[in-house]
Structures are given as C-alpha cells and as structure tokens.
N, CA, C and O atoms as a printed pandas DataFrame, in Angstrom:
     atom_number atom_name residue_name chain_id  residue_number  x_coord  y_coord  z_coord
0              1         N          MET        A               1    0.819   -1.190    0.000
1              2        CA          MET        A               1    0.000    0.000    0.000
2              3         C          MET        A               1    0.866    1.258    0.000
3              4         O          MET        A               1    0.576    2.237   -0.688
4              5         N          GLU        A               2    1.934    1.202    0.791
5              6        CA          GLU        A               2    2.792    2.384    0.883
6              7         C          GLU        A               2    3.564    2.602   -0.412
7              8         O          GLU        A               2    3.861    3.744   -0.763
8              9         N          ASP        A               3    3.892    1.541   -1.122
9             10        CA          ASP        A               3    4.615    1.679   -2.380
10            11         C          ASP        A               3    3.803    2.477   -3.401
11            12         O          ASP        A               3    4.339    3.341   -4.093
12            13         N          VAL        A               4    2.531    2.183   -3.484
13            14        CA          VAL        A               4    1.672    2.881   -4.434
14            15         C          VAL        A               4    1.572    4.359   -4.059
15            16         O          VAL        A               4    1.629    5.235   -4.923
16            17         N          LEU        A               5    1.422    4.622   -2.760
17            18        CA          LEU        A               5    1.318    6.006   -2.306
18            19         C          LEU        A               5    2.628    6.764   -2.500
19            20         O          LEU        A               5    2.604    7.934   -2.882
20            21         N          THR        A               6    3.756    6.133   -2.249
21            22        CA          THR        A               6    5.029    6.825   -2.437
22            23         C          THR        A               6    5.296    7.091   -3.915
23            24         O          THR        A               6    5.868    8.124   -4.265
24            25         N          LYS        A               7    4.887    6.169   -4.783
25            26        CA          LYS        A               7    5.050    6.393   -6.220
26            27         C          LYS        A               7    4.202    7.573   -6.686
27            28         O          LYS        A               7    4.657    8.415   -7.460
28            29         N          LYS        A               8    2.963    7.618   -6.201
29            30        CA          LYS        A               8    2.090    8.734   -6.571
30            31         C          LYS        A               8    2.618   10.052   -6.016
31            32         O          LYS        A               8    2.529   11.091   -6.670
32            33         N          LEU        A               9    3.166   10.001   -4.809
33            34        CA          LEU        A               9    3.727   11.197   -4.201
34            35         C          LEU        A               9    4.943   11.683   -5.000
35            36         O          LEU        A               9    5.113   12.886   -5.202
36            37         N          LYS        A              10    5.773   10.764   -5.444
37            38        CA          LYS        A              10    6.929   11.138   -6.273
38            39         C          LYS        A              10    6.482   11.755   -7.596
39            40         O          LYS        A              10    7.073   12.730   -8.062
40            41         N          LYS        A              11    5.443   11.188   -8.195
41            42        CA          LYS        A              11    4.919   11.753   -9.441
42            43         C          LYS        A              11    4.390   13.156   -9.220
43            44         O          LYS        A              11    4.651   14.052  -10.023
44            45         N          LEU        A              12    3.640   13.360   -8.126
45            46        CA          LEU        A              12    3.109   14.681   -7.826
46            47         C          LEU        A              12    4.226   15.693   -7.579
47            48         O          LEU        A              12    4.124   16.843   -8.006
48            49         N          ARG        A              13    5.285   15.275   -6.896
49            50        CA          ARG        A              13    6.425   16.173   -6.671
50            51         C          ARG        A              13    7.110   16.522   -7.986
51            52         O          ARG        A              13    7.515   17.665   -8.196
52            53         N          ALA        A              14    7.237   15.539   -8.867
53            54        CA          ALA        A              14    7.845   15.800  -10.177
54            55         C          ALA        A              14    6.994   16.786  -10.979
55            56         O          ALA        A              14    7.524   17.704  -11.604
56            57         N          TYR        A              15    5.662   16.590  -10.958
57            58        CA          TYR        A              15    4.781   17.524  -11.650
58            59         C          TYR        A              15    4.880   18.924  -11.055
59            60         O          TYR        A              15    4.891   19.921  -11.777
60            61         N          SER        A              16    4.954   18.983   -9.732
61            62        CA          SER        A              16    5.057   20.267   -9.053
62            63         C          SER        A              16    6.362   20.976   -9.423
63            64         O          SER        A              16    6.362   22.175   -9.703
64            65         N          ASP        A              17    7.465   20.237   -9.423
65            66        CA          ASP        A              17    8.751   20.837   -9.811
66            67         C          ASP        A              17    8.722   21.322  -11.255
67            68         O          ASP        A              17    9.240   22.395  -11.565
68            69         N          SER        A              18    8.125   20.543  -12.124
69            70        CA          SER        A              18    8.022   20.934  -13.529
70            71         C          SER        A              18    7.194   22.207  -13.679
71            72         O          SER        A              18    7.555   23.102  -14.442
72            73         N          ALA        A              19    6.103   22.283  -12.961
73            74        CA          ALA        A              19    5.245   23.472  -13.024
74            75         C          ALA        A              19    5.983   24.700  -12.483
75            76         O          ALA        A              19    5.844   25.798  -13.023
76            77         N          LYS        A              20    6.761   24.515  -11.425
77            78        CA          LYS        A              20    7.534   25.631  -10.879
78            79         C          LYS        A              20    8.586   26.104  -11.871
79            80         O          LYS        A              20    8.777   27.308  -12.043
80            81         N          ARG        A              21    9.265   25.177  -12.522
81            82        CA          ARG        A              21   10.277   25.547  -13.517
82            83         C          ARG        A              21    9.642   26.303  -14.678
83            84         O          ARG        A              21   10.186   27.299  -15.154
84            85         N          ARG        A              22    8.482   25.821  -15.129
85            86        CA          ARG        A              22    7.780   26.503  -16.217
86            87         C          ARG        A              22    7.362   27.905  -15.812
87            88         O          ARG        A              22    7.512   28.853  -16.583
88            89         N          ALA        A              23    6.840   28.035  -14.610
89            90        CA          ALA        A              23    6.410   29.352  -14.136
90            91         C          ALA        A              23    7.603   30.305  -14.053
91            92         O          ALA        A              23    7.492   31.471  -14.431
92            93         N          ASN        A              24    8.735   29.816  -13.563
93            94        CA          ASN        A              24    9.932   30.656  -13.502
94            95         C          ASN        A              24   10.411   31.035  -14.903
95            96         O          ASN        A              24   10.845   32.166  -15.126
96            97         N          LEU        A              25   10.336   30.113  -15.827
97            98        CA          LEU        A              25   10.733   30.403  -17.208
98            99         C          LEU        A              25    9.837   31.472  -17.820
99           100         O          LEU        A              25   10.329   32.385  -18.484
100          101         N          TYR        A              26    8.541   31.372  -17.604
101          102        CA          TYR        A              26    7.612   32.353  -18.149
102          103         C          TYR        A              26    7.821   33.737  -17.530
103          104         O          TYR        A              26    7.727   34.749  -18.224
104          105         N          THR        A              27    8.104   33.781  -16.224
105          106        CA          THR        A              27    8.354   35.085  -15.602
106          107         C          THR        A              27    9.663   35.682  -16.125
107          108         O          THR        A              27    9.755   36.895  -16.314
108          109         N          ASP        A              28   10.673   34.844  -16.360
109          110        CA          ASP        A              28   11.928   35.348  -16.931
110          111         C          ASP        A              28   11.715   35.852  -18.355
111          112         O          ASP        A              28   12.302   36.860  -18.750
112          113         N          LEU        A              29   10.891   35.167  -19.118
113          114        CA          LEU        A              29   10.592   35.630  -20.477
114          115         C          LEU        A              29    9.822   36.942  -20.459
115          116         O          LEU        A              29   10.004   37.784  -21.339
116          117         N          ALA        A              30    8.978   37.115  -19.477
117          118        CA          ALA        A              30    8.223   38.362  -19.383
118          119         C          ALA        A              30    9.138   39.534  -19.037
119          120         O          ALA        A              30    8.842   40.675  -19.393
120          121         N          LYS        A              31   10.242   39.264  -18.348
121          122        CA          LYS        A              31   11.189   40.323  -18.007
122          123         C          LYS        A              31   11.966   40.802  -19.231
123          124         O          LYS        A              31   12.521   41.900  -19.210
124          125         N          ILE        A              32   12.017   39.999  -20.298
125          126        CA          ILE        A              32   12.758   40.365  -21.508
126          127         C          ILE        A              32   12.014   41.441  -22.291
127          128         O          ILE        A              32   12.554   41.947  -23.275
128          129         N          ASP        A              33   10.842   41.799  -21.908
129          130        CA          ASP        A              33   10.001   42.733  -22.660
130          131         C          ASP        A              33   10.518   44.173  -22.604
131          132         O          ASP        A              33    9.754   45.114  -22.819
132          133         N          ASP        A              34   11.771   44.341  -22.325
133          134        CA          ASP        A              34   12.376   45.663  -22.291
134          135         C          ASP        A              34   12.541   46.195  -23.711
135          136         O          ASP        A              34   12.826   45.421  -24.625
136          137         N          LYS        A              35   12.370   47.487  -23.911
137          138        CA          LYS        A              35   12.451   48.066  -25.259
138          139         C          LYS        A              35   13.852   47.945  -25.838
139          140         O          LYS        A              35   14.009   47.684  -27.031
140          141         N          ASN        A              36   14.870   48.131  -25.005
141          142        CA          ASN        A              36   16.241   48.024  -25.503
142          143         C          ASN        A              36   16.563   46.602  -25.941
143          144         O          ASN        A              36   17.254   46.401  -26.939
144          145         N          THR        A              37   16.069   45.619  -25.203
145          146        CA          THR        A              37   16.296   44.232  -25.571
146          147         C          THR        A              37   15.602   43.904  -26.878
147          148         O          THR        A              37   16.156   43.195  -27.719
148          149         N          VAL        A              38   14.407   44.408  -27.051
149          150        CA          VAL        A              38   13.665   44.175  -28.293
150          151         C          VAL        A              38   14.412   44.779  -29.478
151          152         O          VAL        A              38   14.504   44.162  -30.540
152          153         N          LYS        A              39   14.945   45.982  -29.295
153          154        CA          LYS        A              39   15.708   46.617  -30.378
154          155         C          LYS        A              39   16.966   45.811  -30.704
155          156         O          LYS        A              39   17.308   45.637  -31.874
156          157         N          SER        A              40   17.653   45.319  -29.673
157          158        CA          SER        A              40   18.879   44.557  -29.900
158          159         C          SER        A              40   18.581   43.255  -30.635
159          160         O          SER        A              40   19.289   42.890  -31.574
160          161         N          LEU        A              41   17.539   42.560  -30.208
161          162        CA          LEU        A              41   17.191   41.307  -30.878
162          163         C          LEU        A              41   16.717   41.562  -32.303
163          164         O          LEU        A              41   16.990   40.765  -33.199
164          165         N          GLY        A              42   16.017   42.655  -32.515
165          166        CA          GLY        A              42   15.599   43.007  -33.870
166          167         C          GLY        A              42   16.775   43.314  -34.764
167          168         O          GLY        A              42   16.772   42.975  -35.947
168          169         N          ALA        A              43   17.792   43.963  -34.195
169          170        CA          ALA        A              43   18.994   44.264  -34.973
170          171         C          ALA        A              43   19.737   42.986  -35.329
171          172         O          ALA        A              43   20.368   42.907  -36.384
172          173         N          LEU        A              44   19.668   41.991  -34.463
173          174        CA          LEU        A              44   20.321   40.722  -34.782
174          175         C          LEU        A              44   19.562   39.955  -35.857
175          176         O          LEU        A              44   20.163   39.235  -36.654
176          177         N          GLN        A              45   18.250   40.110  -35.877
177          178        CA          GLN        A              45   17.467   39.407  -36.883
178          179         C          GLN        A              45   17.604   40.062  -38.252
179          180         O          GLN        A              45   17.730   39.373  -39.265
180          181         N          LYS        A              46   17.579   41.383  -38.282
181          182        CA          LYS        A              46   17.675   42.126  -39.542
182          183         C          LYS        A              46   18.773   43.163  -39.389
183          184         O          LYS        A              46   18.537   44.251  -38.864
184          185         N          ALA        A              47   19.946   42.838  -39.837
185          186        CA          ALA        A              47   21.050   43.783  -39.744
186          187         C          ALA        A              47   21.001   44.742  -40.928
187          188         O          ALA        A              47   20.848   44.308  -42.069
188          189         N          PRO        A              48   21.130   46.038  -40.668
189          190        CA          PRO        A              48   21.124   46.985  -41.784
190          191         C          PRO        A              48   22.413   46.878  -42.587
191          192         O          PRO        A              48   23.465   46.533  -42.048
192          193         N          ALA        A              49   22.327   47.169  -43.840
193          194        CA          ALA        A              49   23.493   47.120  -44.713
194          195         C          ALA        A              49   23.630   48.469  -45.418
195          196         O          ALA        A              49   23.170   48.622  -46.549
196          197         N          PRO        A              50   24.262   49.454  -44.758
197          198        CA          PRO        A              50   24.359   50.783  -45.363
198          199         C          PRO        A              50   25.234   50.797  -46.606
199          200         O          PRO        A              50   25.014   51.612  -47.502
200          201         N          GLY        A              51   26.219   49.914  -46.680
201          202        CA          GLY        A              51   27.090   49.875  -47.852
202          203         C          GLY        A              51   26.340   49.504  -49.111
203          204         O          GLY        A              51   26.541   50.111  -50.162
204          205         N          LYS        A              52   25.478   48.510  -49.008
205          206        CA          LYS        A              52   24.699   48.085  -50.178
206          207         C          LYS        A              52   23.717   49.176  -50.602
207          208         O          LYS        A              52   23.488   49.393  -51.792
208          209         N          LYS        A              53   23.139   49.858  -49.608
209          210        CA          LYS        A              53   22.194   50.926  -49.936
210          211         C          LYS        A              53   22.896   52.081  -50.647
211          212         O          LYS        A              53   22.375   52.632  -51.617
212          213         N          LEU        A              54   24.084   52.443  -50.155
213          214        CA          LEU        A              54   24.828   53.517  -50.803
214          215         C          LEU        A              54   25.237   53.124  -52.225
215          216         O          LEU        A              54   25.205   53.948  -53.139
216          217         N          GLN        A              55   25.619   51.870  -52.398
217          218        CA          GLN        A              55   25.985   51.413  -53.737
218          219         C          GLN        A              55   24.799   51.497  -54.689
219          220         O          GLN        A              55   24.943   51.938  -55.830
220          221         N          LYS        A              56   23.629   51.075  -54.220
221          222        CA          LYS        A              56   22.439   51.137  -55.074
222          223         C          LYS        A              56   22.113   52.570  -55.464
223          224         O          LYS        A              56   21.817   52.859  -56.623
224          225         N          ILE        A              57   22.170   53.465  -54.481
225          226        CA          ILE        A              57   21.884   54.872  -54.767
226          227         C          ILE        A              57   22.921   55.429  -55.738
227          228         O          ILE        A              57   22.587   56.185  -56.650
228          229         N          GLY        A              58   24.180   55.049  -55.531
229          230        CA          GLY        A              58   25.239   55.517  -56.414
230          231         C          GLY        A              58   25.053   55.034  -57.836
231          232         O          GLY        A              58   25.224   55.803  -58.782
232          233         N          PHE        A              59   24.699   53.750  -58.001
233          234        CA          PHE        A              59   24.473   53.228  -59.350
234          235         C          PHE        A              59   23.273   53.898  -60.022
235          236         O          PHE        A              59   23.300   54.182  -61.219
236          237         N          ILE        A              60   22.234   54.144  -59.249
237          238        CA          ILE        A              60   21.060   54.822  -59.815
238          239         C          ILE        A              60   21.426   56.228  -60.273
239          240         O          ILE        A              60   21.049   56.655  -61.364
240          241         N          MET        A              61   22.163   56.941  -59.430
241          242        CA          MET        A              61   22.554   58.299  -59.802
242          243         C          MET        A              61   23.536   58.300  -60.970
243          244         O          MET        A              61   23.520   59.208  -61.801
244          245         N          PHE        A              62   24.386   57.286  -61.030
245          246        CA          PHE        A              62   25.386   57.222  -62.088
246          247         C          PHE        A              62   24.748   56.972  -63.450
247          248         O          PHE        A              62   25.215   57.496  -64.462
248          249         N          TRP        A              63   23.685   56.174  -63.478
249          250        CA          TRP        A              63   23.068   55.815  -64.754
250          251         C          TRP        A              63   21.911   56.711  -65.159
251          252         O          TRP        A              63   21.329   56.520  -66.227
252          253         N          VAL        A              64   21.564   57.691  -64.322
253          254        CA          VAL        A              64   20.491   58.628  -64.680
254          255         C          VAL        A              64   21.030   59.585  -65.747
255          256         O          VAL        A              64   22.061   60.227  -65.544
256          257         N          PRO        A              65   20.344   59.679  -66.867
257          258        CA          PRO        A              65   20.830   60.592  -67.903
258          259         C          PRO        A              65   20.562   62.048  -67.520
259          260         O          PRO        A              65   19.428   62.446  -67.252
260          261         N          GLU        A              66   21.620   62.808  -67.506
261          262        CA          GLU        A              66   21.502   64.222  -67.164
262          263         C          GLU        A              66   22.549   64.990  -67.968
263          264         O          GLU        A              66   23.687   64.535  -68.087
264          265         N          PRO        A              67   22.192   66.116  -68.507
265          266        CA          PRO        A              67   23.148   66.842  -69.362
266          267         C          PRO        A              67   24.316   67.479  -68.609
267          268         O          PRO        A              67   25.398   67.633  -69.176
268          269         N          THR        A              68   24.117   67.850  -67.347
269          270        CA          THR        A              68   25.200   68.536  -66.637
270          271         C          THR        A              68   26.228   67.577  -66.060
271          272         O          THR        A              68   27.371   67.980  -65.844
272          273         N          GLY        A              69   25.871   66.331  -65.802
273          274        CA          GLY        A              69   26.819   65.344  -65.276
274          275         C          GLY        A              69   27.048   65.424  -63.777
275          276         O          GLY        A              69   27.998   64.832  -63.265
276          277         N          VAL        A              70   26.188   66.148  -63.062
277          278        CA          VAL        A              70   26.346   66.262  -61.608
278          279         C          VAL        A              70   26.083   64.916  -60.939
279          280         O          VAL        A              70   26.783   64.535  -60.001
280          281         N          THR        A              71   25.074   64.203  -61.424
281          282        CA          THR        A              71   24.756   62.911  -60.802
282          283         C          THR        A              71   25.883   61.909  -61.023
283          284         O          THR        A              71   26.119   61.053  -60.171
284          285         N          CYS        A              72   26.577   62.000  -62.143
285          286        CA          CYS        A              72   27.718   61.111  -62.371
286          287         C          CYS        A              72   28.846   61.440  -61.403
287          288         O          CYS        A              72   29.533   60.546  -60.908
288          289         N          ALA        A              73   29.032   62.727  -61.138
289          290        CA          ALA        A              73   30.080   63.142  -60.204
290          291         C          ALA        A              73   29.748   62.738  -58.775
291          292         O          ALA        A              73   30.653   62.515  -57.972
292          293         N          VAL        A              74   28.484   62.641  -58.452
293          294        CA          VAL        A              74   28.064   62.236  -57.100
294          295         C          VAL        A              74   27.943   60.721  -57.005
295          296         O          VAL        A              74   28.226   60.144  -55.955
296          297         N          GLY        A              75   27.530   60.075  -58.079
297          298        CA          GLY        A              75   27.295   58.634  -58.059
298          299         C          GLY        A              75   28.557   57.824  -57.858
299          300         O          GLY        A              75   28.542   56.829  -57.134
300          301         N          GLY        A              76   29.649   58.231  -58.483
301          302        CA          GLY        A              76   30.919   57.494  -58.350
302          303         C          GLY        A              76   31.417   57.414  -56.922
303          304         O          GLY        A              76   31.701   56.320  -56.435
304          305         N          PRO        A              77   31.533   58.557  -56.227
305          306        CA          PRO        A              77   31.954   58.481  -54.827
306          307         C          PRO        A              77   30.982   57.705  -53.930
307          308         O          PRO        A              77   31.404   57.076  -52.960
308          309         N          LEU        A              78   29.691   57.747  -54.247
309          310        CA          LEU        A              78   28.736   56.953  -53.457
310          311         C          LEU        A              78   28.989   55.464  -53.636
311          312         O          LEU        A              78   28.899   54.694  -52.679
312          313         N          ILE        A              79   29.304   55.061  -54.853
313          314        CA          ILE        A              79   29.605   53.642  -55.103
314          315         C          ILE        A              79   30.852   53.238  -54.333
315          316         O          ILE        A              79   30.879   52.182  -53.702
316          317         N          LEU        A              80   31.880   54.069  -54.381
317          318        CA          LEU        A              80   33.120   53.760  -53.668
318          319         C          LEU        A              80   32.914   53.741  -52.155
319          320         O          LEU        A              80   33.457   52.882  -51.461
320          321         N          ALA        A              81   32.130   54.688  -51.650
321          322        CA          ALA        A              81   31.848   54.712  -50.209
322          323         C          ALA        A              81   31.059   53.477  -49.800
323          324         O          ALA        A              81   31.289   52.917  -48.728
324          325         N          GLY        A              82   30.130   53.049  -50.648
325          326        CA          GLY        A              82   29.368   51.837  -50.351
326          327         C          GLY        A              82   30.250   50.603  -50.320
327          328         O          GLY        A              82   30.080   49.741  -49.457
328          329         N          ARG        A              83   31.188   50.505  -51.247
329          330        CA          ARG        A              83   32.123   49.376  -51.255
330          331         C          ARG        A              83   32.968   49.369  -49.989
331          332         O          ARG        A              83   33.188   48.318  -49.387
332          333         N          TYR        A              84   33.444   50.552  -49.585
333          334        CA          TYR        A              84   34.261   50.653  -48.379
334          335         C          TYR        A              84   33.462   50.235  -47.149
335          336         O          TYR        A              84   33.951   49.468  -46.320
336          337         N          LEU        A              85   32.230   50.739  -47.031
337          338        CA          LEU        A              85   31.400   50.375  -45.883
338          339         C          LEU        A              85   31.047   48.894  -45.885
339          340         O          LEU        A              85   30.926   48.280  -44.824
340          341         N          GLU        A              86   30.884   48.326  -47.057
341          342        CA          GLU        A              86   30.560   46.903  -47.130
342          343         C          GLU        A              86   31.710   46.049  -46.610
343          344         O          GLU        A              86   31.491   44.994  -46.016
344          345         N          LYS        A              87   32.942   46.515  -46.839
345          346        CA          LYS        A              87   34.102   45.775  -46.335
346          347         C          LYS        A              87   34.280   45.963  -44.834
347          348         O          LYS        A              87   34.649   45.021  -44.133
348          349         N          LYS        A              88   34.023   47.163  -44.338
349          350        CA          LYS        A              88   34.286   47.475  -42.936
350          351         C          LYS        A              88   33.121   47.171  -42.005
351          352         O          LYS        A              88   33.335   46.903  -40.823
352          353         N          TYR        A              89   31.896   47.207  -42.512
353          354        CA          TYR        A              89   30.713   47.049  -41.673
354          355         C          TYR        A              89   30.258   45.601  -41.698
355          356         O          TYR        A              89   30.096   45.015  -42.769
356          357         N          ASN        A              90   30.054   45.029  -40.535
357          358        CA          ASN        A              90   29.609   43.647  -40.433
358          359         C          ASN        A              90   28.086   43.613  -40.418
359          360         O          ASN        A              90   27.465   44.081  -39.463
360          361         N          SER        A              91   27.494   43.075  -41.445
361          362        CA          SER        A              91   26.034   43.011  -41.509
362          363         C          SER        A              91   25.544   41.577  -41.324
363          364         O          SER        A              91   24.558   41.170  -41.938
364          365         N          ALA        A              92   26.231   40.818  -40.482
365          366        CA          ALA        A              92   25.852   39.425  -40.246
366          367         C          ALA        A              92   24.647   39.354  -39.313
367          368         O          ALA        A              92   24.523   40.143  -38.376
368          369         N          THR        A              93   23.769   38.401  -39.581
369          370        CA          THR        A              93   22.613   38.170  -38.726
370          371         C          THR        A              93   22.780   36.828  -38.022
371          372         O          THR        A              93   23.769   36.126  -38.233
372          373         N          ILE        A              94   21.816   36.483  -37.195
373          374        CA          ILE        A              94   21.877   35.221  -36.471
374          375         C          ILE        A              94   21.868   34.046  -37.439
375          376         O          ILE        A              94   22.568   33.059  -37.214
376          377         N          SER        A              95   21.096   34.135  -38.500
377          378        CA          SER        A              95   21.041   33.026  -39.459
378          379         C          SER        A              95   22.383   32.840  -40.148
379          380         O          SER        A              95   22.773   31.709  -40.435
380          381         N          ASP        A              96   23.104   33.936  -40.420
381          382        CA          ASP        A              96   24.435   33.809  -41.006
382          383         C          ASP        A              96   25.391   33.086  -40.064
383          384         O          ASP        A              96   26.183   32.245  -40.489
384          385         N          VAL        A              97   25.306   33.422  -38.794
385          386        CA          VAL        A              97   26.152   32.756  -37.802
386          387         C          VAL        A              97   25.816   31.270  -37.742
387          388         O          VAL        A              97   26.711   30.429  -37.651
388          389         N          GLY        A              98   24.526   30.949  -37.794
389          390        CA          GLY        A              98   24.114   29.538  -37.783
390          391         C          GLY        A              98   24.641   28.781  -38.987
391          392         O          GLY        A              98   25.076   27.636  -38.860
392          393         N          HIS        A              99   24.606   29.414  -40.165
393          394        CA          HIS        A              99   25.128   28.752  -41.368
394          395         C          HIS        A              99   26.629   28.492  -41.245
395          396         O          HIS        A              99   27.112   27.429  -41.635
396          397         N          HIS        A             100   27.360   29.457  -40.707
397          398        CA          HIS        A             100   28.801   29.272  -40.549
398          399         C          HIS        A             100   29.124   28.189  -39.524
399          400         O          HIS        A             100   30.083   27.434  -39.684
400          401         N          VAL        A             101   28.315   28.122  -38.472
401          402        CA          VAL        A             101   28.532   27.076  -37.466
402          403         C          VAL        A             101   28.279   25.700  -38.082
403          404         O          VAL        A             101   29.037   24.763  -37.832
404          405         N          LYS        A             102   27.224   25.571  -38.884
405          406        CA          LYS        A             102   26.957   24.290  -39.558
406          407         C          LYS        A             102   28.098   23.902  -40.481
407          408         O          LYS        A             102   28.503   22.740  -40.520
408          409         N          GLU        A             103   28.618   24.871  -41.226
409          410        CA          GLU        A             103   29.744   24.589  -42.114
410          411         C          GLU        A             103   30.972   24.152  -41.324
411          412         O          GLU        A             103   31.690   23.239  -41.731
412          413         N          SER        A             104   31.208   24.812  -40.188
413          414        CA          SER        A             104   32.362   24.448  -39.360
414          415         C          SER        A             104   32.211   23.038  -38.815
415          416         O          SER        A             104   33.162   22.258  -38.830
416          417         N          PHE        A             105   31.012   22.708  -38.332
417          418        CA          PHE        A             105   30.789   21.369  -37.811
418          419         C          PHE        A             105   30.942   20.313  -38.889
419          420         O          PHE        A             105   31.494   19.242  -38.638
420          421         N          SER        A             106   30.455   20.606  -40.092
421          422        CA          SER        A             106   30.590   19.617  -41.162
422          423         C          SER        A             106   32.048   19.435  -41.551
423          424         O          SER        A             106   32.473   18.313  -41.829
424          425         N          SER        A             107   32.824   20.518  -41.577
425          426        CA          SER        A             107   34.243   20.372  -41.917
426          427         C          SER        A             107   34.994   19.648  -40.807
427          428         O          SER        A             107   35.912   18.874  -41.080
428          429         N          ILE        A             108   34.608   19.896  -39.553
429          430        CA          ILE        A             108   35.251   19.184  -38.440
430          431         C          ILE        A             108   34.909   17.702  -38.500
431          432         O          ILE        A             108   35.778   16.857  -38.288
432          433         N          SER        A             109   33.657   17.382  -38.786
433          434        CA          SER        A             109   33.268   15.969  -38.857
434          435         C          SER        A             109   33.931   15.294  -40.057
435          436         O          SER        A             109   34.288   14.119  -39.973
436          437         N          ASP        A             110   34.106   16.018  -41.189
437          438        CA          ASP        A             110   34.815   15.452  -42.332
438          439         C          ASP        A             110   36.267   15.170  -41.972
439          440         O          ASP        A             110   36.800   14.122  -42.336
440          441         N          LEU        A             111   36.908   16.083  -41.268
441          442        CA          LEU        A             111   38.284   15.878  -40.839
442          443         C          LEU        A             111   38.394   14.705  -39.888
443          444         O          LEU        A             111   39.324   13.903  -39.969
444          445         N          LYS        A             112   37.436   14.618  -38.994
445          446        CA          LYS        A             112   37.426   13.527  -38.002
446          447         C          LYS        A             112   37.243   12.185  -38.700
447          448         O          LYS        A             112   37.908   11.209  -38.354
448          449         N          SER        A             113   36.340   12.129  -39.687
449          450        CA          SER        A             113   36.110   10.866  -40.392
450          451         C          SER        A             113   37.298   10.489  -41.276
451          452         O          SER        A             113   37.562    9.305  -41.485
452          453         N          SER        A             114   38.011   11.483  -41.795
453          454        CA          SER        A             114   39.174   11.158  -42.624
454          455         C          SER        A             114   40.341   10.669  -41.779
455          456         O          SER        A             114   41.154    9.873  -42.250
456          457         N          ILE        A             115   40.434   11.131  -40.547
457          458        CA          ILE        A             115   41.506   10.672  -39.668
458          459         C          ILE        A             115   41.236    9.265  -39.162
459          460         O          ILE        A             115   42.155    8.452  -39.056
460          461         N          MET        A             116   39.997    8.978  -38.852
461          462        CA          MET        A             116   39.669    7.658  -38.289
462          463         C          MET        A             116   39.352    6.685  -39.342
463          464         O          MET        A             116   39.054    5.528  -39.045
C-alpha cells in the first residue's frame, strides 16, 4: 500500500517541480520585454546594410541621364563609399552565424572521419 502512495507522491512532486520551472521560465521571459532588448534582438534578426544601400543609390545616380553630369560626379563616390562600408561594416545576422557554425561542424566531422 505504501509503495503505491510513495510512487504517486513522487509523481506529484515531479509535476510540481516541472510546473515551478515553467512558471519561472515564463516570468523570466516576461522580463525580456524591455524596449532596448527588443531593439537589440531586432537588430540581430535584420542587420542593416548601409554599404549596399549607398551602392544602389550611387548606381542609380550614375546611370540617370543628365546633361550637366552632376549625378555622375556624385554617383561614383557613393559607389566607392558603399564598397568601403561593405568591407568594414559587419552586416551578419543570427542566421548567417548559424550557417557558418553548420559549415564548421561539417568540416570538423569530415576531418574527423578522414583521420579515423
């Protein structure tokens, strides 16, 4: 009789612990609702690429037909500035990091399989 009761008591304690862990997890998730955290996570999901934007604007201005040639004089430096920013500015997102990690793991596993 006591075995059945102790088993049920252990199950109830396990359920109780699980419910407490879930409740703590939900309260911790609710604390993340800070505006700065939301902005940071949004920046990680969609990283801006100012270099590409400048290049596009530069190409558009460069190819616009105009008799005075002012847009050509402005478009060239915009293209060069965009190229420079593209090299210096890191526009990686979380998905890019995940792809690189997968590639690294596959190369490590290939190396491991070739050694063994």
